Structure formats: structure tokens, C-alpha cells
C-alpha positions in Angstrom: 11.6 -4.6 -6.4 11.0 -7.4 -8.9 7.6 -9.1 -9.3 8.7 -12.2 -7.3 9.7 -10.0 -4.4 6.3 -8.1 -4.5 4.4 -11.4 -4.0 4.2 -12.9 -0.6 6.3 -16.0 -1.0 4.8 -17.6 2.0 1.3 -17.2 0.5 2.6 -18.7 -2.7 3.5 -21.8 -0.8 0.3 -21.6 1.4 2.6 -21.3 4.4 3.3 -19.0 7.3 6.4 -17.1 8.1 6.7 -19.1 11.4 6.8 -22.4 9.5 9.9 -24.5 9.7 12.0 -25.4 6.6 10.6 -28.9 6.8 7.0 -27.6 6.7 7.9 -25.3 3.8 9.5 -28.2 2.0 6.4 -30.3 2.5 4.2 -27.5 1.0 6.6 -27.0 -1.9 6.6 -30.7 -2.7 2.8 -30.9 -2.7 2.4 -27.9 -4.9 5.3 -28.9 -7.2 3.6 -32.3 -7.8 0.2 -30.6 -8.4 1.5 -28.0 -10.9 4.5 -29.8 -12.5 4.3 -29.4 -16.3 4.7 -33.1 -16.9 1.5 -33.7 -14.9 -0.4 -31.1 -17.0 0.2 -32.5 -20.5 -3.3 -33.7 -20.9 -4.9 -30.4 -19.9 -6.1 -27.7 -22.3 -3.4 -25.1 -23.2 -4.7 -22.3 -21.0 -4.9 -24.6 -18.0 -1.4 -26.0 -18.7 0.0 -22.5 -19.2 -1.5 -21.2 -15.9 -0.2 -24.4 -14.2 3.3 -23.9 -15.5 3.2 -20.2 -14.3 2.1 -21.4 -10.8 4.8 -24.1 -10.8 7.4 -21.4 -11.6 6.1 -19.2 -8.8 6.2 -22.1 -6.3 9.7 -23.0 -7.4 11.0 -19.4 -7.1 9.4 -19.1 -3.6 11.0 -22.4 -2.5 14.4 -21.3 -3.8 14.2 -18.1 -1.7 12.7 -19.6 1.5 14.7 -22.9 1.6 18.0 -21.2 2.2 18.5 -19.7 5.6 20.3 -16.5 4.5 18.0 -15.7 1.6 15.0 -16.4 3.8 16.3 -14.0 6.5 17.0 -11.3 3.9 13.5 -11.8 2.4 11.9 -11.6 5.9 13.8 -8.4 6.6 12.6 -6.9 3.2 9.1 -8.1 3.9 9.0 -6.5 7.3 10.5 -3.2 6.0 7.8 -3.1 3.3 5.1 -3.7 5.9 6.4 -0.8 8.0 6.4 1.5 4.9 2.7 1.0 4.1 0.3 3.9 4.5 -2.2 4.1 7.3 -5.6 2.8 6.5 -7.9 5.8 5.7 -11.1 5.8 7.7 -12.9 8.5 5.7 -12.7 11.5 3.5 -13.0 15.0 5.0 -13.4 18.1 2.8 -11.2 21.1 3.8 -14.2 23.4 3.8 -15.9 21.2 6.4 -13.0 21.7 8.8 -12.8 24.4 11.4 -10.3 27.2 10.7 -8.1 28.3 13.6 -6.6 31.6 12.4 -4.4 31.9 15.5 -2.7 28.6 14.9 -3.0 28.8 11.1 -4.5 25.3 10.9 -7.7 23.6 9.9 -9.0 21.1 12.5 -11.6 18.4 12.5 -12.8 16.3 15.5 -12.1 12.5 15.6 -14.7 10.1 16.9 -12.3 9.2 19.7 -12.3 12.8 21.0 -8.9 13.7 19.5 -8.5 15.7 16.4 -7.1 16.0 12.9 -5.2 19.1 11.9 -3.8 20.4 8.6 -1.6 23.4 8.5 -1.7 26.1 5.9 1.8 25.1 4.9 0.7 21.5 4.2 -2.2 22.7 2.1 0.1 25.0 0.1 2.8 22.4 -0.4 0.3 19.8 -1.7 -1.4 22.4 -3.9 1.9 23.4 -5.4 3.0 19.8 -5.9 -0.3 19.0 -7.7 0.0 22.1 -9.9 3.4 20.9 -11.0 2.0 17.5 -11.7 -0.8 19.1 -13.7 1.7 20.8 -15.9 3.1 17.4 -16.8 -0.3 15.7 -17.2 -3.6 17.0 -18.3 -5.8 17.7 -15.2 -9.4 16.6 -15.3 -12.2 18.8 -14.0 -13.6 17.5 -10.7 -10.4 16.0 -9.5 -9.3 16.8 -5.9 -6.0 17.2 -4.1 -5.4 16.2 -0.6 -3.4 14.7 2.2 -3.7 11.9 4.7 -3.8 13.1 8.3 -3.5 11.0 11.4 -5.5 11.6 14.6 -3.5 13.2 17.4 -4.9 10.6 19.9 -5.9 7.3 18.2 -4.7 5.4 15.1 -7.4 6.6 12.7 -6.5 8.7 9.7 -8.6 10.7 7.2 -8.0 11.9 3.7 -8.4 15.7 3.8 -9.3 16.9 0.3 -10.1 20.1 -1.6 -10.9 20.8 -5.3 -8.1 20.5 -7.8 -9.6 23.3 -9.9 -11.0 26.5 -8.5 -10.4 28.3 -5.3 -8.2 26.7 -2.7 -8.8 28.0 0.8 -5.8 29.8 2.2 -5.2 31.3 5.7 -2.4 33.7 4.9 -1.1 33.6 8.5 1.9 35.6 9.5 
């Protein structure tokens, strides 16, 4: 995705996705007048430069949002990006603080809602191996941790379950 698509074009115009084209045009015109390079000639060079940059952002946002088909495409991409975002992490939990269930081959931790978080031995091993492969490419730093984000089985909370990158990684060795 290019930089213009990463920025929220509605925020650039100070608008909302529910605004009409007329409302967007009004915001665009206000901002274009405010930041137009011809109006900034008397300003110092750094202010004029940032104004030109803002003007170009506003113009690019307007070009995308003023056309019905490009706006629809942008809105779809924006929604897809929102759906891809990670869960907000409530807290960090250390693997050694979790309860080991050897029958099920999982580590568990109680959520404040009464539900629970669980990490299987397989998840721990996969993440450990992935991190070890990354360490071969990059130099690992002592004190770093590896981990996974785990969602509660009842509510929408998630935690980051972590364990030391160096040293002993707990394993269950379940059959």
C-alpha cells in the first residue's frame, strides 16, 4: 500500500466517511485555500514547505474521495484494513505464570471475565522455532522475549503470552 492509502483520507480532509460529496468538497475548498502555495509565499521556508505538503495531501484525498468509484474502492480497502488489525492486548502474561494442564497439553490462565486463555504446546513450539529462525538472520539480544497473542475464550480481551527468548523454554512433551 502506498503512503497516501495508509493515511485516512477522511481525516486529511477533516471529514467523516458518512459525509456527502458536497460536504467533502466544502472541506477540500477550505483546506485548499488555507494551504495553497500561492497563499504561503510570505511565510518562512519551513512553514511554506509544510503547507505545500499539506496542500498535496488534501488534493490527493480529494481526488480519491470526489469520484464515486474510487471512493467506493477506497472505502472497501479501508474496511478490509480495519478488519485485519490485531486485537488490542490487555496485558502481558508470562508462560511460567500459567497453569499447566498435562492431560490437554496446554497452558491456561484465567481471564477477569471468568473465561480463560490457553496456549497449546504446539503454538509454543511453532513460535519458538520461528523466532529461532529469525535469530539466525538477525542478532538476538539478551533479555528479549518471544510470545503469542491469545484471545479469551469468553470475552473480547486478549493477552500477550511471553517467555524468554534465551534460556530454557518450557515444553510439555505430550503424546
